[in-house]
Jmol script that loads the backbone (N, CA, C; Angstrom):
load data "model"
ATOM      1  N   MET A   1     -46.458 280.892 -57.040  1.00  0.00           N
ATOM      2  CA  MET A   1     -46.353 279.668 -57.697  1.00  0.00           C
ATOM      3  C   MET A   1     -45.517 278.547 -56.877  1.00  0.00           C
ATOM      4  N   PRO A   2     -46.301 277.600 -56.662  1.00  0.00           N
ATOM      5  CA  PRO A   2     -45.639 276.377 -55.760  1.00  0.00           C
ATOM      6  C   PRO A   2     -44.347 275.971 -56.552  1.00  0.00           C
ATOM      7  N   SER A   3     -43.355 275.570 -55.641  1.00  0.00           N
ATOM      8  CA  SER A   3     -42.168 274.993 -56.072  1.00  0.00           C
ATOM      9  C   SER A   3     -42.268 273.499 -56.515  1.00  0.00           C
ATOM     10  N   SER A   4     -41.404 273.053 -57.507  1.00  0.00           N
ATOM     11  CA  SER A   4     -41.505 271.625 -57.838  1.00  0.00           C
ATOM     12  C   SER A   4     -40.415 270.854 -57.190  1.00  0.00           C
ATOM     13  N   ARG A   5     -39.480 271.651 -56.493  1.00  0.00           N
ATOM     14  CA  ARG A   5     -38.279 271.199 -55.928  1.00  0.00           C
ATOM     15  C   ARG A   5     -38.680 270.775 -54.521  1.00  0.00           C
ATOM     16  N   PRO A   6     -38.163 269.705 -53.992  1.00  0.00           N
ATOM     17  CA  PRO A   6     -38.546 269.251 -52.686  1.00  0.00           C
ATOM     18  C   PRO A   6     -37.754 270.318 -51.787  1.00  0.00           C
ATOM     19  N   ARG A   7     -38.319 270.661 -50.803  1.00  0.00           N
ATOM     20  CA  ARG A   7     -37.486 271.557 -49.639  1.00  0.00           C
ATOM     21  C   ARG A   7     -36.741 270.709 -48.752  1.00  0.00           C
ATOM     22  N   LEU A   8     -35.586 271.144 -48.477  1.00  0.00           N
ATOM     23  CA  LEU A   8     -34.540 270.462 -47.625  1.00  0.00           C
ATOM     24  C   LEU A   8     -34.898 271.102 -46.253  1.00  0.00           C
ATOM     25  N   LEU A   9     -35.323 270.049 -45.341  1.00  0.00           N
ATOM     26  CA  LEU A   9     -35.872 270.433 -43.927  1.00  0.00           C
ATOM     27  C   LEU A   9     -34.606 270.698 -43.055  1.00  0.00           C
ATOM     28  N   PRO A  10     -34.980 271.421 -41.908  1.00  0.00           N
ATOM     29  CA  PRO A  10     -33.795 271.679 -41.001  1.00  0.00           C
ATOM     30  C   PRO A  10     -33.476 270.571 -40.153  1.00  0.00           C
ATOM     31  N   TRP A  11     -33.871 269.454 -40.234  1.00  0.00           N
ATOM     32  CA  TRP A  11     -33.723 268.290 -39.315  1.00  0.00           C
ATOM     33  C   TRP A  11     -33.398 267.092 -40.112  1.00  0.00           C
ATOM     34  N   PRO A  12     -32.430 266.101 -39.605  1.00  0.00           N
ATOM     35  CA  PRO A  12     -32.186 265.136 -40.496  1.00  0.00           C
ATOM     36  C   PRO A  12     -33.169 264.040 -40.537  1.00  0.00           C
ATOM     37  N   GLY A  13     -33.229 263.224 -41.507  1.00  0.00           N
ATOM     38  CA  GLY A  13     -34.088 262.090 -41.597  1.00  0.00           C
ATOM     39  C   GLY A  13     -33.428 260.839 -41.046  1.00  0.00           C
ATOM     40  N   LEU A  14     -33.748 259.716 -41.496  1.00  0.00           N
ATOM     41  CA  LEU A  14     -33.311 258.366 -40.851  1.00  0.00           C
ATOM     42  C   LEU A  14     -31.782 258.380 -41.149  1.00  0.00           C
ATOM     43  N   ASN A  15     -30.923 257.920 -40.186  1.00  0.00           N
ATOM     44  CA  ASN A  15     -29.660 257.546 -40.267  1.00  0.00           C
ATOM     45  C   ASN A  15     -28.868 258.976 -40.648  1.00  0.00           C
ATOM     46  N   GLY A  16     -29.430 260.150 -40.179  1.00  0.00           N
ATOM     47  CA  GLY A  16     -28.830 261.492 -40.348  1.00  0.00           C
ATOM     48  C   GLY A  16     -28.878 261.951 -41.979  1.00  0.00           C
ATOM     49  N   GLN A  17     -29.609 261.155 -42.674  1.00  0.00           N
ATOM     50  CA  GLN A  17     -29.638 261.747 -44.148  1.00  0.00           C
ATOM     51  C   GLN A  17     -30.560 262.893 -44.150  1.00  0.00           C
ATOM     52  N   PRO A  18     -30.363 263.624 -45.384  1.00  0.00           N
ATOM     53  CA  PRO A  18     -31.064 264.940 -45.392  1.00  0.00           C
ATOM     54  C   PRO A  18     -32.653 264.527 -45.639  1.00  0.00           C
ATOM     55  N   CYS A  19     -33.432 265.205 -45.127  1.00  0.00           N
ATOM     56  CA  CYS A  19     -34.997 265.097 -45.201  1.00  0.00           C
ATOM     57  C   CYS A  19     -35.687 266.231 -45.851  1.00  0.00           C
ATOM     58  N   PHE A  20     -36.657 265.864 -46.696  1.00  0.00           N
ATOM     59  CA  PHE A  20     -37.275 266.693 -47.657  1.00  0.00           C
ATOM     60  C   PHE A  20     -38.718 266.609 -47.433  1.00  0.00           C
ATOM     61  N   LEU A  21     -39.185 267.807 -47.801  1.00  0.00           N
ATOM     62  CA  LEU A  21     -40.660 267.963 -47.997  1.00  0.00           C
ATOM     63  C   LEU A  21     -41.086 268.192 -49.264  1.00  0.00           C
ATOM     64  N   VAL A  22     -41.952 267.445 -49.867  1.00  0.00           N
ATOM     65  CA  VAL A  22     -42.554 267.632 -51.176  1.00  0.00           C
ATOM     66  C   VAL A  22     -43.947 267.952 -50.986  1.00  0.00           C
ATOM     67  N   SER A  23     -44.405 269.208 -51.372  1.00  0.00           N
ATOM     68  CA  SER A  23     -45.692 269.749 -51.258  1.00  0.00           C
ATOM     69  C   SER A  23     -45.935 270.521 -52.583  1.00  0.00           C
ATOM     70  N   ASP A  24     -47.304 270.667 -52.585  1.00  0.00           N
ATOM     71  CA  ASP A  24     -47.872 271.424 -53.789  1.00  0.00           C
ATOM     72  C   ASP A  24     -48.322 272.852 -53.305  1.00  0.00           C
ATOM     73  N   ASP A  25     -47.927 273.412 -52.011  1.00  0.00           N
ATOM     74  CA  ASP A  25     -48.494 274.551 -51.421  1.00  0.00           C
ATOM     75  C   ASP A  25     -47.177 275.617 -51.728  1.00  0.00           C
ATOM     76  N   THR A  26     -47.613 276.689 -51.215  1.00  0.00           N
ATOM     77  CA  THR A  26     -46.583 277.968 -51.134  1.00  0.00           C
ATOM     78  C   THR A  26     -46.015 278.255 -49.943  1.00  0.00           C
ATOM     79  N   GLY A  27     -45.659 277.189 -49.127  1.00  0.00           N
ATOM     80  CA  GLY A  27     -44.946 277.373 -47.860  1.00  0.00           C
ATOM     81  C   GLY A  27     -45.930 277.737 -46.723  1.00  0.00           C
ATOM     82  N   THR A  28     -47.316 277.347 -46.845  1.00  0.00           N
ATOM     83  CA  THR A  28     -48.091 277.888 -45.827  1.00  0.00           C
ATOM     84  C   THR A  28     -48.618 276.383 -45.049  1.00  0.00           C
ATOM     85  N   SER A  29     -48.054 275.392 -45.403  1.00  0.00           N
ATOM     86  CA  SER A  29     -48.574 274.104 -44.806  1.00  0.00           C
ATOM     87  C   SER A  29     -48.088 274.158 -43.197  1.00  0.00           C
ATOM     88  N   HIS A  30     -48.559 273.370 -42.455  1.00  0.00           N
ATOM     89  CA  HIS A  30     -48.079 273.201 -40.974  1.00  0.00           C
ATOM     90  C   HIS A  30     -46.677 272.696 -40.984  1.00  0.00           C
ATOM     91  N   LEU A  31     -46.303 271.758 -41.903  1.00  0.00           N
ATOM     92  CA  LEU A  31     -44.866 271.379 -41.938  1.00  0.00           C
ATOM     93  C   LEU A  31     -43.947 272.489 -42.412  1.00  0.00           C
ATOM     94  N   SER A  32     -44.354 273.156 -43.338  1.00  0.00           N
ATOM     95  CA  SER A  32     -43.701 274.351 -43.858  1.00  0.00           C
ATOM     96  C   SER A  32     -43.339 275.357 -42.777  1.00  0.00           C
ATOM     97  N   ARG A  33     -44.385 275.643 -42.033  1.00  0.00           N
ATOM     98  CA  ARG A  33     -44.227 276.611 -40.894  1.00  0.00           C
ATOM     99  C   ARG A  33     -43.385 276.008 -39.776  1.00  0.00           C
ATOM    100  N   LEU A  34     -43.589 274.778 -39.439  1.00  0.00           N
ATOM    101  CA  LEU A  34     -42.654 274.168 -38.535  1.00  0.00           C
ATOM    102  C   LEU A  34     -41.254 274.257 -38.923  1.00  0.00           C
ATOM    103  N   ALA A  35     -40.946 273.974 -40.185  1.00  0.00           N
ATOM    104  CA  ALA A  35     -39.651 274.135 -40.545  1.00  0.00           C
ATOM    105  C   ALA A  35     -39.128 275.557 -40.577  1.00  0.00           C
ATOM    106  N   ASP A  36     -39.848 276.586 -40.880  1.00  0.00           N
ATOM    107  CA  ASP A  36     -39.408 277.884 -40.730  1.00  0.00           C
ATOM    108  C   ASP A  36     -39.090 278.250 -39.305  1.00  0.00           C
ATOM    109  N   GLU A  37     -39.953 277.843 -38.403  1.00  0.00           N
ATOM    110  CA  GLU A  37     -39.722 278.168 -37.111  1.00  0.00           C
ATOM    111  C   GLU A  37     -38.362 277.421 -36.477  1.00  0.00           C
ATOM    112  N   MET A  38     -38.250 276.089 -36.883  1.00  0.00           N
ATOM    113  CA  MET A  38     -37.036 275.560 -36.610  1.00  0.00           C
ATOM    114  C   MET A  38     -35.679 276.272 -37.136  1.00  0.00           C
ATOM    115  N   GLU A  39     -35.801 276.640 -38.287  1.00  0.00           N
ATOM    116  CA  GLU A  39     -34.805 277.301 -38.898  1.00  0.00           C
ATOM    117  C   GLU A  39     -34.399 278.661 -38.080  1.00  0.00           C
ATOM    118  N   ALA A  40     -35.470 279.252 -37.670  1.00  0.00           N
ATOM    119  CA  ALA A  40     -35.224 280.513 -36.817  1.00  0.00           C
ATOM    120  C   ALA A  40     -34.640 280.272 -35.554  1.00  0.00           C
ATOM    121  N   VAL A  41     -35.051 279.071 -34.887  1.00  0.00           N
ATOM    122  CA  VAL A  41     -34.535 278.867 -33.806  1.00  0.00           C
ATOM    123  C   VAL A  41     -33.010 278.335 -33.799  1.00  0.00           C
ATOM    124  N   GLN A  42     -32.682 277.509 -34.825  1.00  0.00           N
ATOM    125  CA  GLN A  42     -31.416 277.268 -35.072  1.00  0.00           C
ATOM    126  C   GLN A  42     -30.330 278.304 -35.297  1.00  0.00           C
ATOM    127  N   LEU A  43     -30.798 279.132 -36.169  1.00  0.00           N
ATOM    128  CA  LEU A  43     -30.158 280.590 -36.266  1.00  0.00           C
ATOM    129  C   LEU A  43     -29.929 281.323 -35.034  1.00  0.00           C
ATOM    130  N   ARG A  44     -30.975 281.493 -34.236  1.00  0.00           N
ATOM    131  CA  ARG A  44     -30.875 282.107 -33.028  1.00  0.00           C
ATOM    132  C   ARG A  44     -30.046 281.427 -32.060  1.00  0.00           C
ATOM    133  N   THR A  45     -30.010 280.160 -31.984  1.00  0.00           N
ATOM    134  CA  THR A  45     -29.185 279.343 -31.021  1.00  0.00           C
ATOM    135  C   THR A  45     -27.710 279.481 -31.443  1.00  0.00           C
ATOM    136  N   GLY A  46     -27.447 279.713 -32.741  1.00  0.00           N
ATOM    137  CA  GLY A  46     -26.021 279.666 -33.201  1.00  0.00           C
ATOM    138  C   GLY A  46     -25.370 281.102 -32.993  1.00  0.00           C
ATOM    139  N   ALA A  47     -26.341 282.085 -33.006  1.00  0.00           N
ATOM    140  CA  ALA A  47     -25.983 283.452 -32.651  1.00  0.00           C
ATOM    141  C   ALA A  47     -25.672 283.504 -31.040  1.00  0.00           C
ATOM    142  N   GLU A  48     -26.391 283.058 -30.466  1.00  0.00           N
ATOM    143  CA  GLU A  48     -26.436 282.958 -28.877  1.00  0.00           C
ATOM    144  C   GLU A  48     -25.076 282.141 -28.376  1.00  0.00           C
ATOM    145  N   LEU A  49     -24.824 280.996 -29.054  1.00  0.00           N
ATOM    146  CA  LEU A  49     -23.580 280.316 -28.781  1.00  0.00           C
ATOM    147  C   LEU A  49     -22.445 281.004 -29.183  1.00  0.00           C
ATOM    148  N   LEU A  50     -22.394 281.783 -30.174  1.00  0.00           N
ATOM    149  CA  LEU A  50     -21.222 282.559 -30.554  1.00  0.00           C
ATOM    150  C   LEU A  50     -20.941 283.610 -29.487  1.00  0.00           C
ATOM    151  N   GLY A  51     -22.058 284.228 -29.003  1.00  0.00           N
ATOM    152  CA  GLY A  51     -21.764 285.096 -27.997  1.00  0.00           C
ATOM    153  C   GLY A  51     -21.174 284.518 -26.766  1.00  0.00           C
ATOM    154  N   HIS A  52     -21.460 283.258 -26.487  1.00  0.00           N
ATOM    155  CA  HIS A  52     -20.877 282.652 -25.336  1.00  0.00           C
ATOM    156  C   HIS A  52     -19.593 282.256 -25.533  1.00  0.00           C
ATOM    157  N   ALA A  53     -19.303 281.710 -26.887  1.00  0.00           N
ATOM    158  CA  ALA A  53     -17.967 281.063 -27.220  1.00  0.00           C
ATOM    159  C   ALA A  53     -16.913 282.256 -27.359  1.00  0.00           C
ATOM    160  N   ARG A  54     -17.184 283.360 -27.811  1.00  0.00           N
ATOM    161  CA  ARG A  54     -16.149 284.318 -27.897  1.00  0.00           C
ATOM    162  C   ARG A  54     -15.418 284.568 -26.605  1.00  0.00           C
ATOM    163  N   PRO A  55     -16.020 284.985 -25.525  1.00  0.00           N
ATOM    164  CA  PRO A  55     -15.333 285.034 -24.213  1.00  0.00           C
ATOM    165  C   PRO A  55     -14.563 283.978 -23.821  1.00  0.00           C
ATOM    166  N   LEU A  56     -15.172 282.808 -24.071  1.00  0.00           N
ATOM    167  CA  LEU A  56     -14.430 281.585 -23.583  1.00  0.00           C
ATOM    168  C   LEU A  56     -13.125 281.401 -24.479  1.00  0.00           C
ATOM    169  N   LEU A  57     -13.311 281.692 -25.736  1.00  0.00           N
ATOM    170  CA  LEU A  57     -11.945 281.405 -26.607  1.00  0.00           C
ATOM    171  C   LEU A  57     -10.850 282.644 -26.164  1.00  0.00           C
ATOM    172  N   ARG A  58     -11.437 283.645 -25.799  1.00  0.00           N
ATOM    173  CA  ARG A  58     -10.339 284.669 -25.301  1.00  0.00           C
ATOM    174  C   ARG A  58      -9.763 284.387 -23.857  1.00  0.00           C
ATOM    175  N   ASP A  59     -10.517 283.688 -23.069  1.00  0.00           N
ATOM    176  CA  ASP A  59     -10.201 283.372 -21.631  1.00  0.00           C
ATOM    177  C   ASP A  59      -8.816 282.365 -21.632  1.00  0.00           C
ATOM    178  N   ARG A  60      -7.708 282.826 -21.389  1.00  0.00           N
ATOM    179  CA  ARG A  60      -6.519 281.916 -21.252  1.00  0.00           C
ATOM    180  C   ARG A  60      -6.470 280.853 -20.282  1.00  0.00           C
ATOM    181  N   LYS A  61      -7.436 280.938 -19.132  1.00  0.00           N
ATOM    182  CA  LYS A  61      -7.810 279.875 -18.155  1.00  0.00           C
ATOM    183  C   LYS A  61      -8.682 278.936 -18.700  1.00  0.00           C
ATOM    184  N   ALA A  62      -9.287 279.123 -19.778  1.00  0.00           N
ATOM    185  CA  ALA A  62     -10.260 277.928 -20.281  1.00  0.00           C
ATOM    186  C   ALA A  62      -9.479 276.622 -20.429  1.00  0.00           C
ATOM    187  N   ASP A  63     -10.020 275.682 -20.004  1.00  0.00           N
ATOM    188  CA  ASP A  63      -9.322 274.409 -20.031  1.00  0.00           C
ATOM    189  C   ASP A  63      -9.819 273.507 -21.549  1.00  0.00           C
ATOM    190  N   ALA A  64      -9.025 272.591 -21.796  1.00  0.00           N
ATOM    191  CA  ALA A  64      -9.321 271.948 -23.055  1.00  0.00           C
ATOM    192  C   ALA A  64     -10.655 271.239 -23.130  1.00  0.00           C
ATOM    193  N   CYS A  65     -11.041 270.910 -21.901  1.00  0.00           N
ATOM    194  CA  CYS A  65     -12.489 270.345 -22.152  1.00  0.00           C
ATOM    195  C   CYS A  65     -13.526 271.369 -22.437  1.00  0.00           C
ATOM    196  N   GLU A  66     -13.429 272.458 -21.728  1.00  0.00           N
ATOM    197  CA  GLU A  66     -14.407 273.549 -22.043  1.00  0.00           C
ATOM    198  C   GLU A  66     -14.258 273.924 -23.719  1.00  0.00           C
ATOM    199  N   LEU A  67     -13.008 274.129 -24.109  1.00  0.00           N
ATOM    200  CA  LEU A  67     -12.628 274.425 -25.336  1.00  0.00           C
ATOM    201  C   LEU A  67     -13.262 273.476 -26.482  1.00  0.00           C
ATOM    202  N   ARG A  68     -13.159 272.125 -26.128  1.00  0.00           N
ATOM    203  CA  ARG A  68     -13.601 271.147 -26.978  1.00  0.00           C
ATOM    204  C   ARG A  68     -15.063 271.013 -27.059  1.00  0.00           C
ATOM    205  N   PHE A  69     -15.734 271.344 -25.833  1.00  0.00           N
ATOM    206  CA  PHE A  69     -17.161 271.291 -25.757  1.00  0.00           C
ATOM    207  C   PHE A  69     -17.738 272.561 -26.729  1.00  0.00           C
ATOM    208  N   VAL A  70     -17.266 273.633 -26.494  1.00  0.00           N
ATOM    209  CA  VAL A  70     -17.739 274.785 -27.271  1.00  0.00           C
ATOM    210  C   VAL A  70     -17.347 274.681 -28.670  1.00  0.00           C
ATOM    211  N   GLY A  71     -16.220 273.958 -29.172  1.00  0.00           N
ATOM    212  CA  GLY A  71     -15.866 273.843 -30.412  1.00  0.00           C
ATOM    213  C   GLY A  71     -16.979 272.815 -31.157  1.00  0.00           C
ATOM    214  N   HIS A  72     -17.360 271.824 -30.291  1.00  0.00           N
ATOM    215  CA  HIS A  72     -18.505 270.767 -31.005  1.00  0.00           C
ATOM    216  C   HIS A  72     -19.687 271.473 -31.167  1.00  0.00           C
ATOM    217  N   ARG A  73     -20.061 272.309 -30.121  1.00  0.00           N
ATOM    218  CA  ARG A  73     -21.328 273.146 -30.317  1.00  0.00           C
ATOM    219  C   ARG A  73     -21.392 273.900 -31.633  1.00  0.00           C
ATOM    220  N   LEU A  74     -20.154 274.730 -31.672  1.00  0.00           N
ATOM    221  CA  LEU A  74     -19.968 275.653 -32.894  1.00  0.00           C
ATOM    222  C   LEU A  74     -20.230 275.024 -34.154  1.00  0.00           C
ATOM    223  N   ALA A  75     -19.464 273.737 -34.119  1.00  0.00           N
ATOM    224  CA  ALA A  75     -19.572 272.972 -35.471  1.00  0.00           C
ATOM    225  C   ALA A  75     -20.960 272.642 -35.578  1.00  0.00           C
ATOM    226  N   GLU A  76     -21.729 272.245 -34.577  1.00  0.00           N
ATOM    227  CA  GLU A  76     -23.177 271.840 -34.945  1.00  0.00           C
ATOM    228  C   GLU A  76     -24.015 273.067 -35.338  1.00  0.00           C
ATOM    229  N   ALA A  77     -23.680 274.398 -34.731  1.00  0.00           N
ATOM    230  CA  ALA A  77     -24.330 275.375 -35.043  1.00  0.00           C
ATOM    231  C   ALA A  77     -24.118 275.712 -36.531  1.00  0.00           C
ATOM    232  N   LEU A  78     -22.915 275.638 -36.940  1.00  0.00           N
ATOM    233  CA  LEU A  78     -22.402 275.933 -38.334  1.00  0.00           C
ATOM    234  C   LEU A  78     -23.116 275.010 -39.442  1.00  0.00           C
ATOM    235  N   HIS A  79     -23.203 273.697 -38.817  1.00  0.00           N
ATOM    236  CA  HIS A  79     -23.778 272.738 -39.806  1.00  0.00           C
ATOM    237  C   HIS A  79     -25.266 273.113 -39.943  1.00  0.00           C
ATOM    238  N   ASP A  80     -25.902 273.537 -38.859  1.00  0.00           N
ATOM    239  CA  ASP A  80     -27.385 273.858 -39.021  1.00  0.00           C
ATOM    240  C   ASP A  80     -27.548 275.176 -39.922  1.00  0.00           C
ATOM    241  N   ALA A  81     -26.466 276.221 -39.705  1.00  0.00           N
ATOM    242  CA  ALA A  81     -26.798 277.389 -40.603  1.00  0.00           C
ATOM    243  C   ALA A  81     -26.505 276.942 -41.903  1.00  0.00           C
ATOM    244  N   LEU A  82     -25.580 276.020 -42.201  1.00  0.00           N
ATOM    245  CA  LEU A  82     -25.171 275.801 -43.657  1.00  0.00           C
ATOM    246  C   LEU A  82     -26.418 275.131 -44.238  1.00  0.00           C
ATOM    247  N   ARG A  83     -27.076 274.208 -43.599  1.00  0.00           N
ATOM    248  CA  ARG A  83     -28.386 273.472 -43.974  1.00  0.00           C
ATOM    249  C   ARG A  83     -29.546 274.509 -44.224  1.00  0.00           C
ATOM    250  N   VAL A  84     -29.674 275.485 -43.370  1.00  0.00           N
ATOM    251  CA  VAL A  84     -30.545 276.604 -43.601  1.00  0.00           C
ATOM    252  C   VAL A  84     -30.268 277.400 -44.867  1.00  0.00           C
ATOM    253  N   ALA A  85     -29.010 277.706 -45.073  1.00  0.00           N
ATOM    254  CA  ALA A  85     -28.674 278.512 -46.146  1.00  0.00           C
ATOM    255  C   ALA A  85     -28.921 277.740 -47.434  1.00  0.00           C
ATOM    256  N   GLU A  86     -28.630 276.375 -47.267  1.00  0.00           N
ATOM    257  CA  GLU A  86     -28.830 275.781 -48.631  1.00  0.00           C
ATOM    258  C   GLU A  86     -30.093 275.611 -49.006  1.00  0.00           C
ATOM    259  N   SER A  87     -30.967 275.322 -48.083  1.00  0.00           N
ATOM    260  CA  SER A  87     -32.502 275.334 -48.142  1.00  0.00           C
ATOM    261  C   SER A  87     -33.118 276.450 -48.703  1.00  0.00           C
ATOM    262  N   ARG A  88     -32.628 277.679 -47.975  1.00  0.00           N
ATOM    263  CA  ARG A  88     -33.209 279.005 -48.530  1.00  0.00           C
ATOM    264  C   ARG A  88     -32.673 279.435 -49.928  1.00  0.00           C
ATOM    265  N   GLY A  89     -31.375 279.025 -50.240  1.00  0.00           N
ATOM    266  CA  GLY A  89     -30.818 279.268 -51.479  1.00  0.00           C
ATOM    267  C   GLY A  89     -31.590 278.680 -52.481  1.00  0.00           C
ATOM    268  N   GLN A  90     -32.010 277.199 -52.302  1.00  0.00           N
ATOM    269  CA  GLN A  90     -32.811 276.646 -53.302  1.00  0.00           C
ATOM    270  C   GLN A  90     -34.077 277.164 -53.375  1.00  0.00           C
ATOM    271  N   ARG A  91     -34.807 277.567 -52.421  1.00  0.00           N
ATOM    272  CA  ARG A  91     -36.050 278.250 -52.661  1.00  0.00           C
ATOM    273  C   ARG A  91     -35.978 279.651 -53.380  1.00  0.00           C
ATOM    274  N   LEU A  92     -34.912 280.487 -53.123  1.00  0.00           N
ATOM    275  CA  LEU A  92     -34.721 281.603 -53.793  1.00  0.00           C
ATOM    276  C   LEU A  92     -34.547 281.309 -55.480  1.00  0.00           C
ATOM    277  N   GLU A  93     -33.843 280.364 -55.614  1.00  0.00           N
ATOM    278  CA  GLU A  93     -33.583 279.849 -57.164  1.00  0.00           C
ATOM    279  C   GLU A  93     -35.007 279.586 -57.852  1.00  0.00           C
ATOM    280  N   ASP A  94     -35.725 278.877 -57.064  1.00  0.00           N
ATOM    281  CA  ASP A  94     -37.136 278.464 -57.466  1.00  0.00           C
ATOM    282  C   ASP A  94     -37.929 279.883 -57.662  1.00  0.00           C
ATOM    283  N   ARG A  95     -37.808 280.659 -57.033  1.00  0.00           N
ATOM    284  CA  ARG A  95     -38.635 281.979 -57.023  1.00  0.00           C
ATOM    285  C   ARG A  95     -38.039 282.721 -58.443  1.00  0.00           C
ATOM    286  N   GLU A  96     -36.835 282.690 -58.402  1.00  0.00           N
ATOM    287  CA  GLU A  96     -36.225 283.484 -59.615  1.00  0.00           C
ATOM    288  C   GLU A  96     -36.572 282.880 -60.901  1.00  0.00           C
ATOM    289  N   GLU A  97     -36.671 281.576 -61.001  1.00  0.00           N
ATOM    290  CA  GLU A  97     -36.960 280.646 -62.140  1.00  0.00           C
ATOM    291  C   GLU A  97     -38.407 280.924 -62.463  1.00  0.00           C
ATOM    292  N   THR A  98     -39.214 281.220 -61.452  1.00  0.00           N
ATOM    293  CA  THR A  98     -40.782 281.271 -61.878  1.00  0.00           C
ATOM    294  C   THR A  98     -41.110 282.990 -62.012  1.00  0.00           C
ATOM    295  N   ALA A  99     -40.315 283.808 -61.549  1.00  0.00           N
ATOM    296  CA  ALA A  99     -40.732 285.154 -61.717  1.00  0.00           C
ATOM    297  C   ALA A  99     -40.828 285.467 -63.007  1.00  0.00           C
ATOM    298  N   PRO A 100     -41.971 286.321 -63.474  1.00  0.00           N
ATOM    299  CA  PRO A 100     -42.009 286.830 -64.773  1.00  0.00           C
ATOM    300  C   PRO A 100     -41.066 287.721 -65.001  1.00  0.00           C
ATOM    301  N   GLU A 101     -40.714 287.928 -66.254  1.00  0.00           N
ATOM    302  CA  GLU A 101     -39.530 288.775 -66.877  1.00  0.00           C
ATOM    303  C   GLU A 101     -40.175 290.148 -66.971  1.00  0.00           C
ATOM    304  N   GLN A 102     -39.289 291.203 -66.756  1.00  0.00           N
ATOM    305  CA  GLN A 102     -39.675 292.502 -66.721  1.00  0.00           C
ATOM    306  C   GLN A 102     -38.933 293.122 -67.951  1.00  0.00           C
ATOM    307  N   SER A 103     -39.883 293.953 -68.715  1.00  0.00           N
ATOM    308  CA  SER A 103     -39.381 294.461 -69.937  1.00  0.00           C
ATOM    309  C   SER A 103     -38.883 295.857 -69.689  1.00  0.00           C
TER     310      SER A 103
END
end "model"
wireframe off; spacefill off
backbone 0.3
color backbone group
């Protein structure tokens, strides 16, 4: 059953505000699939970044500029991951609300 709640998209709207998709489909539209792909890329990028950040953070010779750069990128990746989690959590709630009760 389609969700009546707008889907939080993984990219910002105008002026950095949240962007939503209002649709009557079941997640099969072109824009829904694009959002799914973007979420996967964001999560994969965050995991790869974490793999690069850990050794840098252990390196006592890393300078402040390098650490600041990786810190900013980690903050961006965390922001993206939290947006994905929020969006997916809302969609899970919708599924639970529309699921038939089992006796």
